[in-house]
N, C-alpha and C positions, 0 to 999 in steps of 0.2 A: 294373736292380736295383730292388728294392722296399724300402719302408720301412713295416713293419708297426707300427701304433700302437694304443694303447688310448685311445679318444676319448670324451669326455663331450659328447654332442650338445646337451643342454639341461640346465637346472638340475634336480638331484636325480634324474637319469635313470641307468639302468644304463650301464656302459661298452659301447662298440661297438668291435670289432676291425676296423680299416680299413687300407687301403693308402694311404699318403700319398706325395707326391713327396719325393725326397731334396733337402733345401734347400741353398742356396749361402751361404757365410758373407759377411757384409758387413764393413766396416772394424772392425778389432780383434776379430774373431770367428773361430772355428774350427769345423769340422765334425768330430764324433766318431762313429765306429761303435761303439756301446755293446757291451761284452762282459759287463757286469753293470749292473743298476739296483737301487736300494733304495727301499723305501717307508717312510713315516712315519705316525704316528697322525693327524697333521693332514690327511693325504690323504683319509681316509674322512670326516672332519668337513667337508671342503670339498665332497665329493660329496653328503653328506647335507643340507647347509645352503646351499650356494652362496656361502659366505664367500670373499672375496678375488677372486672371478671377476667381471670386468666385462663379458665377452661370451662367447658360445658360438658354435660348438663350441670346446672347449679340450682341450689335452693337458696333464695334470698331471705331477707328478714332478719332484723337485729333485736327486736323488742319482744321478749317472751315473759310469761308469768305462769306458774303452775306448781305442781307438787313433785318432789323428788321421788323417782322410782328406783334409782340405784346410784351408788357412789363408788368410786374406786377405793381400794384399801388404803391409799395414801391420804385420804381425806378424813379429818377428825372434826372439822368445824360444822359440817352438815351431815344429816342422816336421812334415811328414807322416811318420807312422810312430811318433811319440812315444806312449808309454803315459801316459795322464793320468787324473786324477779332476777333476770340476768340478761347480759349483753351477748347475744349470739355472735359467734366469731366466724361466720361464713367467709368473710374477708378479714384477714389475709390467708386464712387456712385453705381456701378453695376445697373445703370438705363439705359435702352435702349434708352430712350428719349434724353439722354445726349451724345449719340454716334455721331461721325462725318460722318460715312458712310451712309448718308441718305439725303433726300432733305430738311428736316426741323430738326433743332437741337435746344435743350434747352441749353442756355449758362448761366453761373453764371455771375452776373454783374461785379464782381471784376477781372475777367480774360477776359474782353472784351475791345477792343479799337476801336475808330472811325478811319475810313480811310479817308485821304484827297482825293480830286477828282483826283489828278494825280497818285494815286496808284491804279492799277487794282485789280480786285477781285482775279486773279491768283497770283499776288504778295502778296496780303494780306493773302492768304491761306498758304504760306510757312513760316509764322512768328511764330505762337503760340508755338509749341513744342520747337522750337529753342530758343525763348526768355525765356520761362519758365525754360528750362534746363540750359542754360548759366547763366541766372539771378540768379537762386537758387544756382547753383554750385559756382559762383563767390562770391556772397554776403553772403550766408549761410554756405556752406561747407568750403569755404576758409576763410570766416570771413573778407572779404574786404568791407569797407564801401560802401554804395550805391553810384552809380554815380550820378552826379548832373543832375537835370532836367532843360532843357532850355539852354544847352550849344549852342554856336554859332560857326560858322566856323572860326572866326577871332582869336579864342583862348583866348578870354578875361577872361574866367573863369579859376581860378587857378587850376592847376593840382596837386592833393595832393599825388599821388603815384609816385614811382620811382623804378628803377631796372627792371629786366627782368621778363616777363610772357610768358610761353611756351604753345602754343596751338597745340596739335597733331591732325591731320586730319582737317586742317583749311579750306579746300574747301567744307566741308559738311555744311549743314544748321546750325547745332549746333556750329561747329567749326568757321564758318565765323561770326556768331553772337558773339561768345566769343572774336574773334579778335577785332571786332568793340567796344565791351564793354571795354575790357582791354585797348585798345588804348585811348578811351575816358577818362579813369581813369588816364592816364598819364604814363602807363607802356611802356617800350620798348618791343614790341611783337616779339617773336621768334616763327615761325610757320613751320609746316611740311605739305606737300601735294605732289601730283604728279607735275612734272615740268610744265605740260600744264596749271596748275592753279596758277603758281607762280605770274604772273602779276596781276591777279584779287585779290589774297591774299594781295599783297602789296597795292592795291587800298583800301582794307578794313582797312588798318592801320598797317600791319606787316612791321617791319623794316628789319628783317632777315628771309629768307624763304629757306627751305631745302627740298630735295627729301627724303621722308620717305622710299623709296625703296633702298636707298644707304646703303650699308653694314656699312659704316662709319658715318652714320647720327648722332649718339650720340656724337662721337668725333668731328664732324664738328660743332655741336651746342656748345659744350664746348669751342672749340677754338674761335668761334665767340664771345662768352660771355667774354672770357679772353681778347681778343683783344679790346673789348669795355669797359673793366674794369668794368663789371657788374656781379651781382649775380642773378641767376634765382631762386627765392624762391617760386614761385607759378606756377602751371600747370593745364591745363584741357585737358584730353584725350577724344576727341569726338568719338574715335573708340572703344577703350577698349577691343580689342580681337586680337587674332593671334599674340601675343607677344608685342603689343604696350604698354601695362601697364608696363611691365618690362623695356622697353626702356625709357619711361617718368620718371619713378621712378629713374632709373640709372642716368639721368641727374641731378636731384635734389640731389641725394645721393652724387654724386661727387662734387657738388657745396656747400656741407656743410649741406644739409638738407633743408626741406621746407614742403609745403603742396601740395598734388595732389588730384584732384577730377576726378573721373571716371564716365562714363556713364553706365558701367556695373560693375560687382563685380570683385575685384582682384582675380586672380587664386588661388584656395585653396592650390595647390601643390607648390606654390612659396613662398619664404620667404620674409617678409617685412623688409626693413632696419629700424633700430631703429631711425634714424634721419629724416625720412620722414613720415609725417602724411597722411594716405590714406583714403579717404572716397568715397562713391558712391552717386551721385545725384539722387534724386527722384522728377522729375518735378511736379508730381501730388500733391505735398505738397502745392502748391499755392491754392488748393481747400480743404485743410484740416487744418493743423496747421499753415500754412503760408498765410492765407487769406489776412491779412493786407498787407503783402509784395506783394502778387499777385495784390492787388488793386493798390498799388503804381507803380508796374512794368508795368501793362497794362494800367490802367486808366490815369496815369500821364507820366511815363518815355517813354513808347513806343509811346503813342499818340502824345506827344510833339516831340519826336525824328523824327517821320515820317513827321509831319507837317513842322518842320524846316529843314528837310533833313540832320540832323546830324546822323541819322540811316537809312540805305538803305536796302531794302529787298535783301537777298542774300541766296544761290547762284543763278545761272541761273535756269531757269524753263524748264522742259521737259514735254510737255502736253501729256496726255493719253486720247484719245477721246473715247466716248462711254458712258459717264455718270456713274451713280452708277453701272451699269452692268460691267464696266471696272475695278472695284476694284480688282478682282482676277488677271487680266492681270498686273496691276500695281505692285502687290505684287510679282508676278513671275519675273518682271524686277528687283526688289530688290534682289531676291534670286540669280539672275545671276550676280549681282554686278553693282554698279552705282558709278560714280565718278564726283563730282563737279556739280551735278544737283539735283534738287528737283522735284519729280513727282507730277504733279497737274492734277486733273480731272475737267475740266470745266463742269458746270451743266446748264449754261444759255448762 
């Protein structure tokens, strides 16, 4: 058997399609034959800049979905043949075997979740990066208690949070996951995205949706919060570039302060207001200092949410055909700009 992989041989180089050995899982790891993989905008930024890479060659890719081929003896939760989704830990491991852009990937047990039969492999592939980023951002960076496991649609579980929660870029995979999580916690969700995605964003749980291209978007959000007699004390910026950080921070600053989590770093040339706590989320922490949280997030919360349909894969999927060889094509599509879709490469 072969393991076709898209490999970055050196910094800022084109991908090379290579055949790699099929790896063997170590303790608390499992081997997955990928049925689908997904790409993220950060992937092309890593290729173009070398950020996050400590050594080459490297196999990038964080989002995989497929069937378990082998498990280490230490694992009892999963078995060969299980359909799963998982967050590939190429960073910080710097281990090519743990990259997603290949046919076989080693996953850590704590960031793997079983897929119910009604979830396709393509739907499964869009989940890991979004779940890890939104989950760590909301629970760790913002300090909001973990959402309950096993909520059901009739609302019988007490909702402990109140007030407003702002998600900027809500039609993205990270943004739509954040909307669903914040809504499940009981927040009134204020969200921004392109008008064509407003209906979907409301379906994910947003109560107030705004056009982030509107020059008056910050004022519109503040007016809506005032009319609802609510304060927005928490925010997640799923875009975090081209001026969005400043807009998000401005909303909370004018609301009296709060906490903002970004997916990129706050611009160094911009001044931070004293009443807004700003931090940047690092999703890979579920594979380092937040392993226990990662285990709860994937093994329990995500697996249960998918099974009882309280969490739905989002956003929509745009397939990129051609298998592993199509990775460069997918990243070029990200470079050109993508809205309200997640790129998925079917492998089976």
